[in-house]
GUFI-516882 format. One record per residue (C-alpha): x, y negated, z. Coordinates in pm, whole numbers, plus 50000, padded with zeros to 5 digits. Example, Ala and Ser with C-alpha at 12.3 -4.5 7.8 and 13.67 -1.06 7.14 Angstrom:
512305045050780/513675010650714/
//
This chain:
902004370950818/902384355951141/905194325251185/906624317751489/908584292851660/912374304751738/915794294351845/918464311051637/922194307751555/923414309751191/926994320351274/929154336451546/930554304251675/927184283651577/925054264451854/921294274951849/919114252051611/915244251951584/913884275651334/910534297651249/910784333851179/907914357651072/906594383951272/904044413451106/900654408451125/898934428251362/898634462451304/896594492651445/898804499551743/900314466451779/899934441252012/900434406251960/902214387152236/902614349952323/905774345952504/905754322052786/909294333752933/912634347152772/915594358553003/919054350552878/921074381652912/925214387652864/924604411552656/922824384052401/926354362052441/928354391752357/925694407352033/925584367251881/929474362351922/929914399051725/931724405152071/930674441552038/930204444351656/931024423251326/928104440251156/925164410051303/922734398151074/922634361751129/920444339451132/919964357151468/917284352551733/918454372152012/916024379252346/914944410152551/913974400552830/910634389552788/907304377952961/903894367452802/900524370252771/898684395052524/896204372952246/895384399851989/895294435051989/894944467051697/891764484651683/893564517251801/894774499052119/893734510852475/896544503952685/895844459552667/893624438452669/893294401852525/894794382552830/897304409752998/900054398453153/902884419252961/906244424452881/908864441252598/912194451852691/915364462652528/913654483152236/910434479452052/910214515651874/911974546351786/911524575151659/908994592651903/909634630751801/913134639351939/913714656252281/914774627652414/911494606152309/909364634452386/910844632052748/910284597552770/914004587552723/913164565952426/916444545152517/918554576452399/916934583752111/918794612451903/918164589951561/918814560051732/916014533951913/914934503751778/916664469251933/914204443451970/916704422451799/919684425951575/918544459151432/916304477351162/912964488951194/913484521351054/910404536651172/908554507751106/908394480350817/911874484750761/912794444350874/915464430951124/914254427451447/914424390951587/914164390851958/912274369552254/913634330452195/910394324552013/906864315252071/905114351751991/906274384851912/904224419651747/905124451951912/903464487751927/901404494652210/903694516152302/906394497952384/904754472552568/904944470552983/902224459853191/903154432753455/901094433253765/899944400453899/902214404354229/905244390953981/905624356753873/905964357653501/909514337853493/910594358653762/909444395553600/911204389753247/914664394553360/913394425053532/912734439153162/916564444353139/918704434053447/916074452053662/915554483353446/919684489653378/920064487253719/916774507553863/917674537953590/920964548753738/919574543154115/917254565954106/918524589353882/921584591654148/919014595554406/919804565954573/917664564054901/917674569355292/920724579355374/923024573355065/926024544355102/925644526354766/927974497654677/927314471554416/930074458054222/929684423154102/926364397354211/925234381553918/922114387253704/922634430053718/923844428854039/921474407054264/918764429554153/920884460554202/920804451654579/917494439854617/916224475154421/918504496654656/918084481754943/914014482654881/914904526354805/916504527155145/919814529155049/922654512455305/923984485055046/927384475955059/928514446154797/931994445254651/933114410254515/936554395054462/935954364154655/933974351354946/931544325054757/928744352654725/928604366155062/925644346555241/923634353254923/924544390154915/923284396955251/919614372055202/919284397454921/919844430655106/922904437055132/924204456255508/927654449355424/930094427255200/933224432055067/936164405054933/938204430954719/940664403254684/941574408755037/944764434755131/943524470455231/940024465655142/940274492954938/942304517155142/939704506055444/936404520155210/938144549355059/936344582155060/932924560755193/930414555854946/927744578454753/926994561754458/928534528854301/927094504554049/929294484653858/927364456953704/930994439553591/931264432053242/935024425353235/937914451053063/940004440553396/938474457353706/940584480953867/938314512053803/940634535853974/940824515354317/936874518554280/936664554054263/938904560154535/935994547254777/933924575854639/933244605354853/933874637254750/930984645954438/930854604054468/929804591554120/930204555454017/927724545053724/929464517753488/926244493453351/928414464453282/929444468552865/932814453752851/934384446352487/937564462052559/937934499452632/938764502353035/941234531253199/941594553153452/944224571253670/942924607453622/943664616153981/941004588554142/938754616353957/940254647954046/941304641054414/937694637854527/935744658354219/934514623554175/932624611053868/932684582053606/929224577253436/927514552753247/923804544453201/921924522453023/918484507853076/915674530753089/912704550552908/909394535252874/907574553453164/910274547853351/910614507453301/906934507253394/907964523353712/910634498253782/907824469653680/905164488353991/907834494754201/909174455854243/905794444154188/904784466954544/907694451654695/908154420454584/910744424154389/912044396754099/914434380653944/916124348654094/915804326553886/916684292853692/914424280753434/915824263253124/914404245152796/915474254452491/917844228652439/920134241552716/920514276252557/923984266252452/925234249652772/923574282152987/925844304252777/929194284252878/927394285353225/927064323053229/931124331453109/931644303253382/929514328253668/927474297053727/924154304753767/922294323354086/921134346453919/919654346253583/918564319753334/914904319853206/914084299052869/910744285052933/909204292352562/906954261452560/909854239852481/910944257252182/
//
């Protein structure tokens, strides 16, 4: 048994406390990773505060944007060796047998993929998973992502969730030259969506509710920026975009207004996950044969593809590195949109 340093919360309203967690011994197909950096995702906040579900098991150590170094490998491991730069994203196991696993889309595993935290590894040791706000993690080789030398580990960590969450729908809906892509919201997800869509060759527009992030959006690669709180913005943009990536985790957004800015056969994809239901006008869809879709992360093969793409194009997350003692304050700042654009925990401070 491996004992890892960690930070955990012990109740929905609790603060983070130093603790230790048990990691399994390294099996034949396992990789032991010394975690160097762990990104702070809005999903972590939703989970530990029971905003998505009341079934959270405490104490909980979240974190599914993990970057570090291999320190031990099992006897059957062939992809990685000691010293390799690697990452772990939002899942650590799946059944490996269903149609989705077999086609490399483990995130949609018919029998349920195993989340990096707040999940039970039903295909492994049957224990509750704990995440990356910790010093070490043991993960099956097939769920480890190699991080090329072209990206700093700290900037690579958020790519394991925020990066693949935006890359996957951009690839699936064929963002590229000749396509007009709008990004709704410039935060942890949105700023990477802009970088990736720009690198894919699409014409990129940012839609945001104020002027605060105009300069940043253009710096990140956007071709245009529109303030949606200004009068006539939605009317002026009707029938403009081929694809919209909505990164906002709020049910207050007027989805129907955004749908009307799509061309005929255009698609709006939700990657933000509000805790409350979202409503939409049927005619916003019907009148343009438009689609309103959802997408979550990507499979392991696609995640590696995303990481390689980002390295090739010099894409990393814009980050603010924090110590483990600053996690609670960071959560408050995330909720106040006071981060440019992802907090990353330096796990040496655990």
